[in-house]
Every structure is written in C-alpha cells, then in structure tokens.
N, C-alpha and C positions, 0 to 999 in steps of 0.2 A: 160599508163605508167606502167609496173610493178616496184611492191616492190623489195626495192633490196636483203631483206631475200628469195625473193622468185628466184630471178634472181639467186644469189649464191647456193641455193637448186638444180636447173636445170642444174647447172655449173655441181655439180655430177653426174648427168644423163648422160649428154653429154662425160661424160668421160667413160663411163660404156659403152655406143652407139659408143665410138670412130668415136664423129660428132662431130665435131663445126657449131652449126647456124650462119648466116649470121646473118636473126633477129629471135632471139628466143622465141618472141610472140607465132610464129608456134607451137612452142613445146609446151609451158604455155597453149595455145588453144587443141592440141590435147591430150590433160592431164587433159579438164575439162568436166567432166559428165556435160550431162542434167540436175540434181536433185541439183548440185552446181547453174549452170548460171539459173536456178529457182528460186532458193531461194535466191539469190545477185543479181536479177537485176538489182540494184543501182552502180553496179560494172560492168556494161554493158559487161561481160564476155562473150564471143561465148565457146559454145556446141562445143563438136567433133564432132558430127553425121554427117556433111558435108564430114568434112576430112574423117571418117569411110568410108564412099559412095567410096571416090576418092581410097583411098588407097588400099581399097578390087579389085579394077581395077585395080591397079597398082602393086599388089602383084603379082593379075593371069597374067599379061603379062612379068612379070619380070622371075617367075620360069619356064613361058611357056619357055621364049628366055632361060633361065639357061637350061635346058632341054632338047629344039632343039638341044645349042651344044655340050650335055654333051652324050646324047647318037641318032646320029647321024642315027642308025640304027633301032630305036625301030618305030614301027608304032604309026600312029594317038592314037588308042585304046589305049594301052599301057602309053604313052606318058599322056592320060586325067584319067590315074586312076593313075599314079602317082605322075600329079599333086594334085588329088583332096587328096590324102593320106598326103601330105604339106601342103596345102592351106584349112584347118580347124582348129578347133577351139582347139584342141589338142595341136597341135604343137606351137599356136600363144602363151597358155598359157604357154608352157612351156618356150618360149623367155621371155615370160613378169615376168616368178618369177626370169628369170636368170639377167635379170637388174634392179627387185627388183621394179618393173614399180609402185603396189599396194604403197610405199612408197613417190613416185610422185602425184598420180591420187586426182583431186580433185572430192570431192561427196556432197550432200547435207546431212543433219544432219539424214534424216530419214532411206535413202542409208548409212549411216555411220552407223547408230542402226543396220539393217541386216544384216552389214559384206560385205556390194555391194561393196566396194574396194578390195574385194578376191574370186567375183565372177568371172566364169569363162569369162562369156561372158562379163563381162567388162574388163576383162583383155585381152582378146581377139579383142577387138574392140578398145580398148587405142593402142594395140601395130598396128592394120591397121592404126590408125590417125595417129600416127607418123610417121610408111610409106609416109601417104603422107603428113605429114609435109618437110620432109626432099626430097621429089619429086619437091615441091613446092619452097623449099630454094638453094637446089642444084642443081636439073634438072636430067635429066632419067638417064648417066652416074653412077653419084652421086647415086642416090636410085636402080639404080641394084650392082653397087659396093658392098652399106652395107648388097641387100641384099641376092647376093653369099657369102658376108662373112658367114653371120650368118644362111642362109638355107644350103648352101652344107655339114655343116655335120650330119642334119635332113635325107636330100636327101641319103647320102651314107648309114646312118646308115636305113633308111627303104627303100631302094630299093629291096632289097630281100624277106622281110615281111613287109608290111605297119600295120601299129599298126592301122590304123582308113581305115575300109571299108566304101565305098560311093555307099548306097544302094540307093539314088537316082538315079546314073548313071546307078548299075545293072539292076534296075526296067524300066529304058530309050531304057536299051539296047533291053529287052526281050519287050518289047509293040510295041518297031519298028520293031524286029524281025518277032516276032507271030500276030502281031494286025497293023501293019505300020502308027501308030498314036503316038504323043507324051501321057503323062501320063499330068493327069489335077491337078495342087494343086488351094488348094481353104482355103483361111482364113474364118474360122467357129466360132471361140468364143477368145477374150482375156478377161482373169479374172485376178483380183490384182491391186493394186494401181503400180504409172506408175514407180515406182522406184524398185518392185518385178512381174511382168509380167510373166502369164503365157499364151501360147500361145497355141491353136488347129485348126490343118490343116486337110482339108479331102483330100484324093487321090483319082482319080478318071481315069480309066482305061475302052474306049468305054461303059461307062456307067451299066458295068459288074464286073470289080474289085474294092469295092468302101473300103477305110481303114480310118483309122484319129490315127491319135499322137500328144499328148502333149510333151513341151519343153520348156524353158527357152527364145527361140529364134524362130523365123519363121523358120530360118533354121533348128533350132531342130528338130521341129513339123514334118518336112516334113521329116527329116530322118528317122524320129520314126513313120511315116505314112508309109513311104516306104519299111523298114524292116518289116510292117506286112504284107505289098500287100507278098512280095516276100516269106514270111512263107505258106499264102493264097495261093500263084499260085503252091510252092512248093507241100502241099497236093492236091489239083485241079489234079497236073499230076500224081499222086499216085493215084486216086480213077480210071482216065483214064486209066492209065496203067492197076488195076484188071480188073477194067469191060473188056477188050476187051483181058485180060487172061480164 
C-alpha cells in the first residue's frame, strides 16, 4: 500500500498526463529508479526497468501505427527515419520536462547527489516506463490515444526537418547496400558506478570498418560509433575518388 502523501503527489502527475490510473501503483512503479529500489529494499518497491523495456516496444508500435495512418504514401524507408527522429532520447526528455517528471522520480541518495533525476537518460527511460504503465492499466487503445496526443505535435514539428539524425539506420542502409551485411555492435566496456555508468561500444562492418563510441547508455554509445563509421566511410570514398582521377 502506497503512503497517502505519495498517492496525493502522483495525482498531480495524473492531472498533467490527462490520465487517471485504475491502479496508481503502476505509475509509482514507473517512477521508481533502480537506485532507489536498491537502497530501500525493505520497502519492496520494484524498479522501473522492466516497464522501460515494455514501454520502448509499445512506443515504437504506437508511433509506427500513427505514421502509417498519417502518411499513407510514404515508403518504408522514410517512415523508419521519421520514427527514429521521434522515438529517441531527445523528444522523450522534452516530454519529461513538459510533465515535470523529475519532480516525481524516486532515486537513491547517490543518484540524487549526482543530479540523477535530471539526467536525460533517466528522464527518457522514465517516460517509456510511464507509457508501459498506461498500456498495462488501460490497454492498447488507451495508450495509443495518449501517445497520439503527446507525440503528434512532435511529428508535425519534425516532419520536414528532424532534429535527430539516426546514424545507426544510415550505417545499416549503407552496409546493406554496399556489403550486403548488417553492422555488428559489441559492448566492450562499462565504466563507473551503477548510478553513473559510461558505456563503450564497437561497430564492425565485414571486419573492415571498426569504430568505437562512448555514451551514457548503450544506445548512445552505439549511435556515436555509427557516427564515426559514417565519417570514416565518407573519407574512404573521397580517397577512392582521388585515386581514380
């Protein structure tokens, strides 16, 4: 049973989300970072990582559904790029700020001291967890309606000029076109304590192109490795052109 003051606090977030939970414990779970759960095991609070996992899939499905209906003439490639520009950390953080999610997240003392409740990765992951909570509480139709309301303005805003470039998609398209293979990503290092991890990933294409990237999440590290790979591929093509001239 959640404390009454916590429930009252969460009611304020429900108002901003324009959604009232049948089971408000789901919303509480979505807002519980693993650092808080680890430091307060006697409270038997589940962290939000499983919800984040589900929310990522639900968000991708719902945005794909919306894009298919809104842009019936777009080919698959353009739909994929548009979805990538919407379903990533930047717009999720923007939504977290809109709903003041940092005021409701429960984080551990170490994470709090390092400003964890304001870290982009934590805010973005929490939004994904909230999406999963709405899905579990109200079903697909309910979460689709919620995502349509909050993401449609972002879709309309970025349809002509996406602010996010999906380097991984660009590298994959290049690799499949030129080499007929899919790029391979490998996590090679993790640095720092659990509440402040840094990840390093390696990108390999046919054992020829190998780059590494560092980021606050595995996804961010892979995107950085993909960005470097695109730069290396561009330089390689320039050298080939000069040699043939």
